[in-house]
C-alpha positions in Angstrom: 172.0 137.4 128.2 171.0 135.6 125.2 171.7 137.4 121.7 169.5 136.9 118.7 172.2 134.9 117.0 171.8 132.2 120.1 168.2 132.1 120.2 168.2 131.3 116.5 170.6 128.4 117.0 168.7 127.1 120.0 165.6 127.2 117.9 167.2 125.4 115.1 168.5 122.7 117.5 165.1 122.2 119.1 163.8 121.7 115.6 166.2 119.5 114.7 165.6 117.2 117.9 161.5 117.2 117.2 162.3 116.2 113.5 164.2 113.1 114.5 161.3 111.1 116.0 159.2 112.2 112.9 162.0 110.9 110.8 161.9 107.5 112.3 158.4 107.3 112.3 158.6 107.9 108.4 161.2 105.5 108.1 159.2 102.4 109.8 156.3 103.6 107.5 158.3 103.4 104.5 159.8 99.8 105.6 156.2 98.6 106.5 155.2 99.5 103.1 158.1 97.9 101.4 157.6 94.6 103.2 153.9 94.1 102.7 154.1 93.0 99.0 156.5 90.3 100.2 154.3 89.3 102.9 151.5 88.8 100.3 153.9 87.0 98.1 154.5 84.5 100.6 150.9 84.0 101.1 150.7 85.3 104.8 147.8 87.3 104.0 145.9 84.5 103.0 145.6 83.0 106.5 143.5 86.0 107.6 140.2 84.3 108.5 136.9 85.5 106.7 133.5 85.2 108.1 130.6 83.1 106.2 128.5 85.4 104.0 125.3 86.3 105.5 122.6 86.3 102.9 119.6 87.6 104.8 117.5 84.4 104.7 116.8 84.5 108.3 116.7 88.2 108.8 113.2 89.3 110.6 110.4 87.6 111.8 110.9 84.0 110.6 107.2 82.7 111.0 106.6 79.1 111.8 109.3 76.6 112.6 109.2 72.9 111.8 111.7 70.9 113.6 112.9 68.2 111.5 115.1 64.8 112.0 116.2 62.9 109.1 115.8 65.7 106.5 116.3 65.1 103.0 116.1 67.3 100.0 116.4 66.3 96.4 116.2 69.0 93.5 115.5 67.2 90.0 116.4 68.0 86.7 114.4 65.9 84.2 114.7 62.3 85.6 118.1 63.0 87.4 118.8 64.1 90.9 120.7 67.5 90.4 121.2 68.1 94.2 120.7 65.8 96.9 121.0 66.9 100.6 120.8 65.1 104.0 120.9 66.4 107.5 120.7 64.4 110.7 118.4 67.4 111.9 116.9 70.8 110.8 114.7 73.7 111.6 112.7 74.7 108.5 110.9 78.0 108.0 108.2 77.4 105.4 107.3 81.0 105.1 111.2 81.8 103.9 111.6 78.4 102.4 115.1 78.2 104.3 116.2 75.5 106.6 119.1 75.3 109.2 120.8 72.0 108.9 123.1 70.0 111.4 125.3 66.9 110.2 125.0 67.7 106.7 126.0 65.6 103.5 125.6 67.4 99.9 125.9 66.0 96.5 125.6 68.0 93.3 125.6 65.3 90.9 127.5 65.2 87.6 125.4 66.3 84.5 125.8 67.1 81.0 127.3 70.4 81.4 128.6 69.9 85.1 131.0 67.6 86.8 129.5 68.0 90.3 130.8 67.9 93.7 130.6 66.3 97.2 130.9 67.7 100.5 130.1 67.2 104.2 129.9 69.7 107.1 128.8 70.5 110.9 126.3 72.4 110.0 124.6 74.8 107.2 121.7 77.0 105.9 120.0 75.9 102.7 117.4 78.4 100.4 115.1 75.7 98.9 113.7 78.4 96.6 117.2 79.1 94.9 119.0 76.1 95.9 121.8 78.1 97.4 123.4 77.1 100.5 126.0 77.9 103.0 128.1 75.1 104.9 129.8 76.0 108.0 132.0 74.2 110.6 134.5 71.4 109.6 133.7 71.3 105.9 135.3 68.6 103.9 134.5 67.8 100.1 135.7 66.6 96.7 135.7 68.5 93.5 136.6 67.5 90.0 136.6 63.9 90.9 139.9 63.5 93.3 140.6 66.8 94.4 139.8 67.3 98.3 139.3 70.6 100.2 139.1 71.4 103.8 137.7 74.8 104.9 135.7 76.4 108.0 133.0 77.6 105.5 132.1 76.9 101.8 129.1 78.6 99.9 127.4 77.7 96.5 125.7 79.7 94.4 123.3 77.9 92.0 122.6 80.5 89.4 126.3 81.4 89.0 127.2 77.6 89.4 130.3 78.4 91.7 131.3 76.9 94.8 133.2 79.2 97.0 135.1 80.4 100.0 137.4 83.5 100.9 138.6 81.4 104.2 141.9 79.6 104.3 141.9 76.3 102.5 143.5 73.1 102.1 143.6 71.5 99.0 144.9 68.0 98.6 145.2 66.1 95.2 147.6 64.1 93.3 150.2 66.9 92.9 150.2 67.2 96.8 148.9 69.5 99.9 148.5 73.2 99.5 147.1 76.0 101.5 145.5 79.0 99.9 143.3 82.2 100.9 140.1 80.6 99.3 139.0 79.0 96.2 136.4 79.4 93.4 135.0 76.4 91.5 133.0 77.0 88.6 130.8 73.9 88.5 129.7 74.2 84.9 133.0 75.1 83.6 134.8 72.5 85.3 137.3 75.4 86.2 139.2 75.6 89.8 141.1 78.6 91.0 142.8 79.1 94.2 142.8 82.5 95.8 145.6 84.2 97.6 148.2 82.1 96.5 149.2 78.9 97.1 151.7 77.5 99.8 153.0 73.9 99.4 152.4 72.1 102.6 153.7 68.6 101.4 154.9 67.1 98.1 153.4 64.0 96.8 
């Protein structure tokens, strides 16, 4: 027959056994929290892919569609061409002033307050009214004269004057080859910022 003391001892042993898995679980959580900053400092988080921005340009009824071969879009500022875009094929939506593009070359020309940039991509989408565009696919370009970049998508915001991506990017310049979690290139300010830290791939 179990006495009151033996029942208390058995209950304490049971509680102790149940507490062990909880203690292990808490230890694992604490270790994970402690490791996260280290992983971030190594730039591992920067390798997580991000989706291209969906700006809603093609939402709803698109209306008339024009199929174009050899499309060229030129945005001029005074007597100079500010933006020059060429696409092998395109689908243009007149009611939206938006075009879907394939095999695209883009050049934002240097100006009085702008260095400009060039890039090529597999496909993209252009808003003719705002001059914004999103390049998707194998995007390769040049900024600041000799700095090259490669990414899966890059977007340009004309109003903010910024070329950007939140996708992992490869940067090639005179200093070597670097990988980061994205970049911001402020065209009008001639200022470049690599996102998510930098990992050296190859020294010059």
